[in-house]
C-alpha positions as protocol buffer text, in pm:
chain_id: "A"
residue {
  index: 1
  type: UNK
  ca { x: -2007 y: 1309 z: -576 }
}
residue {
  index: 2
  type: UNK
  ca { x: -2385 y: 1312 z: -591 }
}
residue {
  index: 3
  type: UNK
  ca { x: -2568 y: 1558 z: -368 }
}
residue {
  index: 4
  type: UNK
  ca { x: -2760 y: 1264 z: -222 }
}
residue {
  index: 5
  type: UNK
  ca { x: -2437 y: 1107 z: -96 }
}
residue {
  index: 6
  type: UNK
  ca { x: -2256 y: 1373 z: 106 }
}
residue {
  index: 7
  type: UNK
  ca { x: -2059 y: 1325 z: 424 }
}
residue {
  index: 8
  type: UNK
  ca { x: -2246 y: 1552 z: 663 }
}
residue {
  index: 9
  type: UNK
  ca { x: -2037 y: 1548 z: 982 }
}
residue {
  index: 10
  type: UNK
  ca { x: -1670 y: 1519 z: 884 }
}
residue {
  index: 11
  type: UNK
  ca { x: -1566 y: 1406 z: 1235 }
}
residue {
  index: 12
  type: UNK
  ca { x: -1822 y: 1127 z: 1261 }
}
residue {
  index: 13
  type: UNK
  ca { x: -1766 y: 758 z: 1187 }
}
residue {
  index: 14
  type: UNK
  ca { x: -1888 y: 667 z: 837 }
}
residue {
  index: 15
  type: UNK
  ca { x: -1948 y: 346 z: 651 }
}
residue {
  index: 16
  type: UNK
  ca { x: -1846 y: 403 z: 289 }
}
residue {
  index: 17
  type: UNK
  ca { x: -1883 y: 189 z: -20 }
}
residue {
  index: 18
  type: UNK
  ca { x: -1745 y: 269 z: -359 }
}
residue {
  index: 19
  type: UNK
  ca { x: -1763 y: 59 z: -671 }
}
residue {
  index: 20
  type: UNK
  ca { x: -1597 y: 38 z: -1008 }
}
residue {
  index: 21
  type: UNK
  ca { x: -1803 y: 173 z: -1297 }
}
residue {
  index: 22
  type: UNK
  ca { x: -2052 y: -82 z: -1422 }
}
residue {
  index: 23
  type: UNK
  ca { x: -1941 y: -305 z: -1135 }
}
residue {
  index: 24
  type: UNK
  ca { x: -1648 y: -440 z: -1340 }
}
residue {
  index: 25
  type: UNK
  ca { x: -1455 y: -713 z: -1158 }
}
residue {
  index: 26
  type: UNK
  ca { x: -1115 y: -544 z: -1155 }
}
residue {
  index: 27
  type: UNK
  ca { x: -996 y: -666 z: -817 }
}
residue {
  index: 28
  type: UNK
  ca { x: -943 y: -1023 z: -924 }
}
residue {
  index: 29
  type: UNK
  ca { x: -567 y: -963 z: -933 }
}
residue {
  index: 30
  type: UNK
  ca { x: -371 y: -891 z: -613 }
}
residue {
  index: 31
  type: UNK
  ca { x: -167 y: -616 z: -783 }
}
residue {
  index: 32
  type: UNK
  ca { x: -479 y: -400 z: -824 }
}
residue {
  index: 33
  type: UNK
  ca { x: -599 y: -467 z: -469 }
}
residue {
  index: 34
  type: UNK
  ca { x: -252 y: -379 z: -340 }
}
residue {
  index: 35
  type: UNK
  ca { x: -289 y: -31 z: -490 }
}
residue {
  index: 36
  type: UNK
  ca { x: -593 y: 26 z: -269 }
}
residue {
  index: 37
  type: UNK
  ca { x: -414 y: -118 z: 37 }
}
residue {
  index: 38
  type: UNK
  ca { x: -110 y: 106 z: -21 }
}
residue {
  index: 39
  type: UNK
  ca { x: -331 y: 409 z: -73 }
}
residue {
  index: 40
  type: UNK
  ca { x: -527 y: 344 z: 246 }
}
residue {
  index: 41
  type: UNK
  ca { x: -205 y: 313 z: 443 }
}
residue {
  index: 42
  type: UNK
  ca { x: -76 y: 635 z: 287 }
}
residue {
  index: 43
  type: UNK
  ca { x: -393 y: 822 z: 385 }
}
residue {
  index: 44
  type: UNK
  ca { x: -374 y: 683 z: 738 }
}
residue {
  index: 45
  type: UNK
  ca { x: -11 y: 787 z: 780 }
}
residue {
  index: 46
  type: UNK
  ca { x: -6 y: 1117 z: 590 }
}
residue {
  index: 47
  type: UNK
  ca { x: -362 y: 1249 z: 588 }
}
residue {
  index: 48
  type: UNK
  ca { x: -459 y: 1124 z: 932 }
}
residue {
  index: 49
  type: UNK
  ca { x: -746 y: 913 z: 809 }
}
residue {
  index: 50
  type: UNK
  ca { x: -871 y: 681 z: 1083 }
}
residue {
  index: 51
  type: UNK
  ca { x: -966 y: 343 z: 936 }
}
residue {
  index: 52
  type: UNK
  ca { x: -1153 y: 97 z: 1157 }
}
residue {
  index: 53
  type: UNK
  ca { x: -1259 y: -165 z: 903 }
}
residue {
  index: 54
  type: UNK
  ca { x: -1211 y: -234 z: 534 }
}
residue {
  index: 55
  type: UNK
  ca { x: -1265 y: -496 z: 268 }
}
residue {
  index: 56
  type: UNK
  ca { x: -1183 y: -509 z: -101 }
}
residue {
  index: 57
  type: UNK
  ca { x: -1418 y: -724 z: -304 }
}
residue {
  index: 58
  type: UNK
  ca { x: -1393 y: -798 z: -678 }
}
residue {
  index: 59
  type: UNK
  ca { x: -1559 y: -472 z: -782 }
}
residue {
  index: 60
  type: UNK
  ca { x: -1607 y: -259 z: -471 }
}
residue {
  index: 61
  type: UNK
  ca { x: -1454 y: -144 z: -145 }
}
residue {
  index: 62
  type: UNK
  ca { x: -1612 y: -105 z: 199 }
}
residue {
  index: 63
  type: UNK
  ca { x: -1469 y: 112 z: 476 }
}
residue {
  index: 64
  type: UNK
  ca { x: -1550 y: 237 z: 823 }
}
residue {
  index: 65
  type: UNK
  ca { x: -1352 y: 559 z: 866 }
}
residue {
  index: 66
  type: UNK
  ca { x: -1331 y: 893 z: 1041 }
}
residue {
  index: 67
  type: UNK
  ca { x: -1093 y: 1187 z: 1028 }
}
residue {
  index: 68
  type: UNK
  ca { x: -1022 y: 1471 z: 1264 }
}
residue {
  index: 69
  type: UNK
  ca { x: -756 y: 1645 z: 1055 }
}
residue {
  index: 70
  type: UNK
  ca { x: -874 y: 1675 z: 696 }
}
residue {
  index: 71
  type: UNK
  ca { x: -1224 y: 1643 z: 560 }
}
residue {
  index: 72
  type: UNK
  ca { x: -1316 y: 1280 z: 503 }
}
residue {
  index: 73
  type: UNK
  ca { x: -1470 y: 1369 z: 170 }
}
residue {
  index: 74
  type: UNK
  ca { x: -1142 y: 1527 z: 52 }
}
residue {
  index: 75
  type: UNK
  ca { x: -936 y: 1229 z: 167 }
}
residue {
  index: 76
  type: UNK
  ca { x: -1168 y: 980 z: -4 }
}
residue {
  index: 77
  type: UNK
  ca { x: -1176 y: 1194 z: -320 }
}
residue {
  index: 78
  type: UNK
  ca { x: -794 y: 1194 z: -329 }
}
residue {
  index: 79
  type: UNK
  ca { x: -779 y: 822 z: -252 }
}
residue {
  index: 80
  type: UNK
  ca { x: -1019 y: 741 z: -536 }
}
residue {
  index: 81
  type: UNK
  ca { x: -835 y: 973 z: -777 }
}
residue {
  index: 82
  type: UNK
  ca { x: -495 y: 822 z: -698 }
}
residue {
  index: 83
  type: UNK
  ca { x: -613 y: 459 z: -705 }
}
residue {
  index: 84
  type: UNK
  ca { x: -799 y: 507 z: -1032 }
}
residue {
  index: 85
  type: UNK
  ca { x: -494 y: 653 z: -1209 }
}
residue {
  index: 86
  type: UNK
  ca { x: -257 y: 395 z: -1063 }
}
residue {
  index: 87
  type: UNK
  ca { x: -480 y: 95 z: -1136 }
}
residue {
  index: 88
  type: UNK
  ca { x: -558 y: 210 z: -1490 }
}
residue {
  index: 89
  type: UNK
  ca { x: -184 y: 249 z: -1554 }
}
residue {
  index: 90
  type: UNK
  ca { x: -121 y: -98 z: -1406 }
}
residue {
  index: 91
  type: UNK
  ca { x: -389 y: -248 z: -1630 }
}
residue {
  index: 92
  type: UNK
  ca { x: -246 y: -76 z: -1938 }
}
residue {
  index: 93
  type: UNK
  ca { x: 109 y: -192 z: -1861 }
}
residue {
  index: 94
  type: UNK
  ca { x: 29 y: -549 z: -1757 }
}
residue {
  index: 95
  type: UNK
  ca { x: 106 y: -783 z: -2049 }
}
residue {
  index: 96
  type: UNK
  ca { x: -59 y: -1074 z: -1862 }
}
residue {
  index: 97
  type: UNK
  ca { x: -390 y: -887 z: -1830 }
}
residue {
  index: 98
  type: UNK
  ca { x: -611 y: -1080 z: -2071 }
}
residue {
  index: 99
  type: UNK
  ca { x: -895 y: -830 z: -2025 }
}
residue {
  index: 100
  type: UNK
  ca { x: -677 y: -520 z: -2072 }
}
residue {
  index: 101
  type: UNK
  ca { x: -825 y: -382 z: -2395 }
}
residue {
  index: 102
  type: UNK
  ca { x: -1181 y: -454 z: -2287 }
}
residue {
  index: 103
  type: UNK
  ca { x: -1141 y: -298 z: -1942 }
}
residue {
  index: 104
  type: UNK
  ca { x: -968 y: 13 z: -2076 }
}
residue {
  index: 105
  type: UNK
  ca { x: -1241 y: 48 z: -2339 }
}
residue {
  index: 106
  type: UNK
  ca { x: -1512 y: 21 z: -2071 }
}
residue {
  index: 107
  type: UNK
  ca { x: -1346 y: 281 z: -1846 }
}
residue {
  index: 108
  type: UNK
  ca { x: -1283 y: 514 z: -2142 }
}
residue {
  index: 109
  type: UNK
  ca { x: -1646 y: 480 z: -2252 }
}
residue {
  index: 110
  type: UNK
  ca { x: -1764 y: 563 z: -1898 }
}
residue {
  index: 111
  type: UNK
  ca { x: -1526 y: 861 z: -1887 }
}
residue {
  index: 112
  type: UNK
  ca { x: -1663 y: 1005 z: -2210 }
}
residue {
  index: 113
  type: UNK
  ca { x: -2016 y: 992 z: -2071 }
}
residue {
  index: 114
  type: UNK
  ca { x: -1923 y: 1196 z: -1763 }
}
residue {
  index: 115
  type: UNK
  ca { x: -1814 y: 1559 z: -1798 }
}
residue {
  index: 116
  type: UNK
  ca { x: -1622 y: 1536 z: -1467 }
}
residue {
  index: 117
  type: UNK
  ca { x: -1356 y: 1319 z: -1637 }
}
residue {
  index: 118
  type: UNK
  ca { x: -1091 y: 1387 z: -1897 }
}
residue {
  index: 119
  type: UNK
  ca { x: -1048 y: 1035 z: -2038 }
}
residue {
  index: 120
  type: UNK
  ca { x: -1135 y: 749 z: -1804 }
}
residue {
  index: 121
  type: UNK
  ca { x: -1375 y: 687 z: -1520 }
}
residue {
  index: 122
  type: UNK
  ca { x: -1274 y: 401 z: -1293 }
}
residue {
  index: 123
  type: UNK
  ca { x: -1487 y: 452 z: -979 }
}
residue {
  index: 124
  type: UNK
  ca { x: -1854 y: 537 z: -963 }
}
residue {
  index: 125
  type: UNK
  ca { x: -1895 y: 897 z: -845 }
}
residue {
  index: 126
  type: UNK
  ca { x: -2062 y: 835 z: -509 }
}
residue {
  index: 127
  type: UNK
  ca { x: -1938 y: 679 z: -185 }
}
residue {
  index: 128
  type: UNK
  ca { x: -2277 y: 608 z: -30 }
}
residue {
  index: 129
  type: UNK
  ca { x: -2172 y: 737 z: 316 }
}
residue {
  index: 130
  type: UNK
  ca { x: -2376 y: 622 z: 612 }
}
residue {
  index: 131
  type: UNK
  ca { x: -2314 y: 805 z: 937 }
}
residue {
  index: 132
  type: UNK
  ca { x: -2273 y: 555 z: 1220 }
}
residue {
  index: 133
  type: UNK
  ca { x: -2437 y: 699 z: 1531 }
}
residue {
  index: 134
  type: UNK
  ca { x: -2462 y: 398 z: 1757 }
}
residue {
  index: 135
  type: UNK
  ca { x: -2269 y: 91 z: 1868 }
}
residue {
  index: 136
  type: UNK
  ca { x: -2539 y: -122 z: 1708 }
}
residue {
  index: 137
  type: UNK
  ca { x: -2480 y: 42 z: 1369 }
}
residue {
  index: 138
  type: UNK
  ca { x: -2102 y: 6 z: 1406 }
}
residue {
  index: 139
  type: UNK
  ca { x: -2127 y: -364 z: 1491 }
}
residue {
  index: 140
  type: UNK
  ca { x: -2377 y: -423 z: 1211 }
}
residue {
  index: 141
  type: UNK
  ca { x: -2152 y: -262 z: 947 }
}
residue {
  index: 142
  type: UNK
  ca { x: -1839 y: -428 z: 1086 }
}
residue {
  index: 143
  type: UNK
  ca { x: -2009 y: -767 z: 1061 }
}
residue {
  index: 144
  type: UNK
  ca { x: -2134 y: -686 z: 709 }
}
residue {
  index: 145
  type: UNK
  ca { x: -1787 y: -580 z: 588 }
}
residue {
  index: 146
  type: UNK
  ca { x: -1610 y: -883 z: 730 }
}
residue {
  index: 147
  type: UNK
  ca { x: -1870 y: -1133 z: 611 }
}
residue {
  index: 148
  type: UNK
  ca { x: -1877 y: -1001 z: 253 }
}
residue {
  index: 149
  type: UNK
  ca { x: -1601 y: -1244 z: 137 }
}
residue {
  index: 150
  type: UNK
  ca { x: -1776 y: -1533 z: 316 }
}
residue {
  index: 151
  type: UNK
  ca { x: -2108 y: -1452 z: 150 }
}
residue {
  index: 152
  type: UNK
  ca { x: -1930 y: -1429 z: -187 }
}
residue {
  index: 153
  type: UNK
  ca { x: -1782 y: -1776 z: -133 }
}
residue {
  index: 154
  type: UNK
  ca { x: -1418 y: -1656 z: -130 }
}
residue {
  index: 155
  type: UNK
  ca { x: -1343 y: -1800 z: 215 }
}
residue {
  index: 156
  type: UNK
  ca { x: -1513 y: -1997 z: 492 }
}
residue {
  index: 157
  type: UNK
  ca { x: -1407 y: -1768 z: 777 }
}
residue {
  index: 158
  type: UNK
  ca { x: -1384 y: -1386 z: 756 }
}
residue {
  index: 159
  type: UNK
  ca { x: -1030 y: -1376 z: 899 }
}
residue {
  index: 160
  type: UNK
  ca { x: -907 y: -1600 z: 614 }
}
residue {
  index: 161
  type: UNK
  ca { x: -962 y: -1327 z: 354 }
}
residue {
  index: 162
  type: UNK
  ca { x: -638 y: -1126 z: 328 }
}
residue {
  index: 163
  type: UNK
  ca { x: -794 y: -812 z: 178 }
}
residue {
  index: 164
  type: UNK
  ca { x: -1001 y: -729 z: 484 }
}
residue {
  index: 165
  type: UNK
  ca { x: -958 y: -611 z: 841 }
}
residue {
  index: 166
  type: UNK
  ca { x: -1122 y: -928 z: 977 }
}
residue {
  index: 167
  type: UNK
  ca { x: -778 y: -1071 z: 1061 }
}
residue {
  index: 168
  type: UNK
  ca { x: -711 y: -771 z: 1288 }
}
residue {
  index: 169
  type: UNK
  ca { x: -1033 y: -835 z: 1480 }
}
residue {
  index: 170
  type: UNK
  ca { x: -936 y: -1204 z: 1514 }
}
residue {
  index: 171
  type: UNK
  ca { x: -609 y: -1111 z: 1688 }
}
residue {
  index: 172
  type: UNK
  ca { x: -376 y: -1106 z: 1386 }
}
residue {
  index: 173
  type: UNK
  ca { x: -223 y: -826 z: 1182 }
}
residue {
  index: 174
  type: UNK
  ca { x: -374 y: -729 z: 849 }
}
residue {
  index: 175
  type: UNK
  ca { x: -240 y: -528 z: 558 }
}
residue {
  index: 176
  type: UNK
  ca { x: -393 y: -191 z: 656 }
}
residue {
  index: 177
  type: UNK
  ca { x: -296 y: -10 z: 974 }
}
residue {
  index: 178
  type: UNK
  ca { x: -641 y: 14 z: 1127 }
}
residue {
  index: 179
  type: UNK
  ca { x: -762 y: 124 z: 1468 }
}
residue {
  index: 180
  type: UNK
  ca { x: -972 y: -145 z: 1634 }
}
residue {
  index: 181
  type: UNK
  ca { x: -1323 y: -51 z: 1744 }
}
residue {
  index: 182
  type: UNK
  ca { x: -1389 y: -126 z: 2110 }
}
């Protein structure tokens, strides 16, 4: 993680964004998005991550999170490590993935350029954490996260996008076990 993008107060709410290397559109298939969903739920249940909002776009993920048990930075590091290995394996083993060779080549090329990796690099190194110190900031980021799929033209209403917490805030139940912000 870059020194410019450190989580300063581990117990504070943070808005995080992390992207695939070169902004590759990996999350066009539900199977790859489901890896992120499952990993978030695992971290919530087993690492005591508190997730308040989330959204998976075609090449990046947004979160509002906090943690009072483990360091947020460690949880996110582990989440990114697990999802990258699992998604790369899924890409390699998916015979229907028409972009398989190209994507694996791109991630291998990125991995070779970064001494922190052994073979592949899936995620960009940084998380761009923004500490959320006010209700205004929380509402602003919550609105931004939930409107991302609308702005991208995926859906007309935020709650219609299944890979987001917008459904939870509209009174339904989404895929990730979040805690609603008051």
